[in-house]
C-alpha positions as CSV (number, residue, x, y, z in Angstrom):
1,M,17.1,3.7,14.0
2,A,14.1,3.2,16.4
3,T,11.9,0.2,16.1
4,I,8.6,0.8,14.3
5,T,5.6,-1.2,15.4
6,N,3.2,-2.6,12.8
7,E,0.6,-0.2,14.1
8,K,2.9,2.8,13.6
9,A,3.9,1.6,10.2
10,A,0.2,1.3,9.2
11,T,-0.5,4.8,10.5
12,I,2.4,6.2,8.5
13,G,1.5,4.2,5.4
14,R,-2.1,5.3,5.5
15,A,-1.1,8.9,5.9
16,I,1.2,8.8,2.9
17,Y,-1.4,7.0,0.8
18,N,-4.2,9.4,1.8
19,E,-2.1,12.6,1.5
20,K,0.1,11.9,-1.5
21,I,-1.1,9.0,-3.6
22,R,-4.9,8.4,-3.4
23,S,-5.9,11.6,-5.2
24,T,-3.6,10.7,-8.2
25,L,-5.3,7.4,-8.8
26,G,-8.1,7.1,-11.4
27,P,-10.7,4.3,-11.6
28,E,-8.3,2.1,-13.7
29,Y,-6.3,1.5,-10.5
30,L,-9.2,-0.1,-8.6
31,G,-8.0,-3.4,-7.1
32,K,-4.3,-2.8,-7.8
33,V,-1.8,-2.9,-4.9
34,V,0.3,0.0,-3.8
35,A,3.5,-0.8,-1.9
36,I,4.8,2.2,0.0
37,D,8.2,2.7,1.7
38,I,7.1,4.4,4.9
39,H,10.6,6.0,5.3
40,S,11.0,7.6,1.9
41,G,7.4,7.8,0.7
42,D,8.4,6.1,-2.6
43,Y,5.8,3.7,-3.9
44,E,5.1,1.1,-6.6
45,I,1.7,0.1,-8.0
46,A,1.0,-3.4,-9.6
47,D,-1.7,-5.9,-10.1
48,K,-0.2,-8.2,-7.4
49,G,1.3,-7.4,-4.1
50,I,4.5,-9.3,-4.7
51,D,5.1,-7.4,-8.0
52,A,4.5,-4.0,-6.2
53,T,6.8,-5.1,-3.4
54,M,9.6,-6.3,-5.7
55,G,9.4,-3.2,-7.9
56,L,9.8,-1.0,-4.9
57,L,12.6,-3.0,-3.4
58,A,14.5,-2.7,-6.7
59,R,14.6,1.0,-6.1
60,Q,14.6,1.1,-2.3
61,P,16.5,-2.1,-1.1
62,N,16.0,-1.1,2.6
63,A,12.4,-0.2,2.3
64,F,10.0,-0.6,5.2
65,I,6.9,-1.5,3.2
66,W,3.2,-1.0,3.9
67,R,0.7,-2.2,1.3
68,K,-2.8,-1.1,0.3
69,R,-5.2,-2.5,-2.3
70,V,-6.8,0.5,-4.0
71,G,-10.5,0.8,-3.2
72,F,-10.5,-1.9,-0.6
73,N,-10.0,-2.1,3.2
74,A,-7.5,-5.0,3.0
75,V,-4.8,-6.2,0.7
76,N,-5.8,-9.9,1.1
77,S,-8.7,-11.9,2.5
78,M,-8.6,-15.0,4.6
79,G,-10.9,-17.9,5.3
80,G,-13.0,-17.3,2.2
81,A,-14.1,-13.9,3.3
82,G,-14.3,-11.4,0.4
83,L,-12.7,-8.1,0.4
84,R,-15.0,-5.2,1.2
85,R,-14.7,-2.2,-1.1
86,V,-14.4,1.1,0.6
87,N,-15.0,4.6,-0.8
88,D,-11.6,6.1,-1.6
89,D,-13.1,9.5,-2.5
C-alpha cells in the first residue's frame, strides 16, 4: 500500500466528512468528534476524540484515522487559544 501523507489523509477525510457525514448530523452533534477511517469511510462519533478513535478501531483495527470536531475548524486547541466555530451548513 502506498504511503499517505498527512495532507492527503486530511483531504480524503474532509471529503468523506463533507460528502457523506455532515448532512446527517443535527445540532445535537455540535462539539462532538468524528473519527473517520479514510480507507473504508467507516466512522465513529463521540464526545471525546479518544472515545471516537477507540470505537472505530474496535471495528476497523487497521484504520487510518482522520478526526474532525463537528462545527469547529480543529479537533483540539493549543496554547490557550480557543476553537473557532465554523459554519457546517
